C-alpha positions as semicolon CSV with decimal commas, in nm:
position;residue;x (nm);y (nm);z (nm)
1;M;0,000;0,000;0,000
2;E;0,130;0,343;-0,098
3;R;0,175;0,596;0,179
4;R;-0,071;0,889;0,170
5;D;0,088;1,227;0,096
6;K;0,088;1,468;0,389
7;V;-0,156;1,724;0,244
8;N;-0,419;1,459;0,173
9;Y;-0,353;1,308;0,516
10;Y;-0,453;1,638;0,679
11;L;-0,745;1,679;0,437
12;D;-0,856;1,325;0,533
13;L;-0,851;1,439;0,897
14;A;-1,061;1,743;0,802
15;E;-1,304;1,512;0,623
16;M;-1,332;1,294;0,932
17;V;-1,393;1,605;1,146
18;S;-1,668;1,711;0,903
19;Q;-1,867;1,404;1,010
20;R;-1,947;1,589;1,334
21;S;-2,118;1,872;1,140
22;T;-2,479;1,944;1,229
23;C;-2,573;2,153;0,923
24;L;-2,848;2,013;0,703
25;R;-2,685;2,152;0,385
26;K;-2,307;2,114;0,405
27;H;-2,067;1,925;0,629
28;Y;-1,735;2,105;0,660
29;G;-1,434;2,006;0,863
30;S;-1,124;2,212;0,925
31;V;-0,783;2,128;1,068
32;I;-0,514;2,381;1,157
33;V;-0,158;2,248;1,139
34;N;0,172;2,413;1,225
35;N;0,512;2,243;1,202
36;D;0,344;1,909;1,132
37;E;0,141;1,930;1,451
38;V;-0,237;1,949;1,460
39;I;-0,322;2,266;1,652
40;S;-0,702;2,245;1,642
41;T;-1,003;2,117;1,454
42;G;-1,347;2,257;1,383
43;Y;-1,672;2,157;1,220
44;V;-1,999;2,332;1,133
45;G;-2,239;2,351;1,425
46;S;-2,456;2,581;1,632
47;P;-2,300;2,780;1,917
48;R;-2,258;2,589;2,243
49;G;-2,586;2,549;2,425
50;R;-2,806;2,618;2,123
51;K;-2,990;2,345;1,937
52;N;-2,834;2,231;1,612
53;C;-3,019;2,234;1,282
54;T;-3,011;1,855;1,284
55;D;-3,183;1,863;1,626
56;I;-3,461;2,101;1,523
57;G;-3,491;1,953;1,173
58;R;-3,491;2,281;0,986
59;C;-3,264;2,524;0,806
60;I;-3,381;2,881;0,784
61;R;-3,160;2,953;0,483
62;E;-3,307;2,649;0,310
63;E;-3,664;2,754;0,393
64;L;-3,596;3,101;0,251
65;K;-3,424;2,946;-0,054
66;V;-3,106;3,144;0,011
67;P;-2,839;3,049;-0,247
68;R;-2,501;2,915;-0,143
69;G;-2,267;3,193;-0,040
70;E;-2,533;3,443;0,060
71;R;-2,696;3,569;0,381
72;Y;-2,478;3,380;0,629
73;E;-2,611;3,604;0,906
74;L;-2,929;3,395;0,888
75;C;-2,742;3,073;0,959
76;R;-2,753;2,920;1,309
77;S;-2,409;2,763;1,272
78;V;-2,051;2,863;1,333
79;H;-1,834;2,766;1,034
80;A;-1,565;2,498;1,059
81;E;-1,280;2,745;1,004
82;A;-1,413;2,977;1,276
83;N;-1,452;2,690;1,523
84;A;-1,095;2,574;1,458
85;I;-0,963;2,929;1,504
86;I;-1,165;2,976;1,825
87;S;-1,007;2,658;1,965
88;A;-0,644;2,761;1,907
89;S;-0,412;3,024;2,047
90;R;-0,299;3,285;1,797
91;E;0,069;3,227;1,868
92;R;0,032;2,865;1,753
93;M;-0,158;2,967;1,437
94;I;0,097;3,218;1,309
95;G;0,249;3,063;0,996
96;A;0,012;2,765;1,011
97;S;-0,189;2,596;0,738
98;L;-0,562;2,534;0,743
99;Y;-0,706;2,224;0,572
100;L;-1,071;2,239;0,466
101;T;-1,302;1,968;0,336
102;G;-1,669;2,015;0,247
103;I;-1,924;1,741;0,186
104;D;-2,277;1,799;0,054
105;A;-2,507;1,664;0,328
106;R;-2,766;1,536;0,078
107;T;-2,547;1,370;-0,183
108;G;-2,228;1,285;0,006
109;D;-2,028;1,444;-0,277
110;Y;-1,746;1,691;-0,222
111;V;-1,865;2,052;-0,236
112;E;-1,780;2,185;-0,580
113;S;-1,563;2,500;-0,593
114;S;-1,553;2,513;-0,215
115;C;-1,391;2,812;-0,047
116;S;-1,404;2,998;0,282
117;C;-1,671;3,266;0,308
118;S;-1,568;3,632;0,339
119;M;-1,617;3,628;0,719
120;C;-1,397;3,320;0,762
121;K;-1,136;3,467;0,527
122;R;-1,108;3,769;0,756
123;M;-1,064;3,543;1,061
124;I;-0,803;3,331;0,882
125;I;-0,610;3,647;0,789
126;N;-0,621;3,782;1,146
127;A;-0,523;3,445;1,294
128;G;-0,192;3,461;1,107
129;I;-0,258;3,149;0,901
130;E;-0,043;3,150;0,584
131;R;-0,195;2,883;0,362
132;V;-0,531;2,717;0,305
133;Y;-0,571;2,376;0,138
134;I;-0,917;2,301;0,003
135;R;-1,020;1,954;-0,108
136;D;-1,181;1,922;-0,452
137;N;-1,204;1,541;-0,453
138;K;-1,046;1,249;-0,268
139;N;-0,698;1,318;-0,408
140;D;-0,703;1,670;-0,556
141;Y;-0,695;2,001;-0,377
142;R;-0,623;2,369;-0,423
143;V;-0,365;2,570;-0,231
144;I;-0,445;2,931;-0,146
145;E;-0,184;3,169;-0,015
146;V;-0,359;3,386;0,243
147;K;-0,150;3,685;0,133
148;D;-0,348;3,671;-0,194
149;W;-0,669;3,727;0,005
150;I;-0,503;4,026;0,169
151;E;-0,380;4,173;-0,160
152;R;-0,708;4,111;-0,347
153;D;-0,951;4,263;-0,099
154;E;-1,285;4,133;-0,225
155;S;-1,474;4,372;0,004
156;L;-1,347;4,659;-0,212
157;E;-1,429;4,483;-0,538
158;G;-1,789;4,387;-0,461
159;R;-1,719;4,017;-0,522
160;F;-1,708;3,754;-0,257
161;G;-1,601;3,433;-0,435
162;Y;-1,776;3,169;-0,228
């Protein structure tokens, strides 16, 4: 058996973490790694103490037919990237990489053209994370240099690239 490359190993961990997601639409998992050490993990779920969408059996964004990438303020959940950042100290995140995997809750397929939302991008920038790896399928992924998000400030361009 061939040994799994390190990037896909961490993306596999993020995929496993995504199985804890409580969103009815998308299951995302995130892993922050620095110097080959897992710093923290996060998945999509409601804030501590609040009922999850899977518990109440409804999604407000779904009911309102809100398209992907829009009106996140209506969502009950905290995103996977945000939960991973919340769980780590900033000093351990500086220079780190974030690994992100998204699975469609209905189909089980990888989320096509997945990317962090504009709010999570801002948190990733402020956390000092340098690189984001996003899974496209079981073996392929994209690498995003966070400095590119800083240089191409989408909030000034009116585009949000979800």
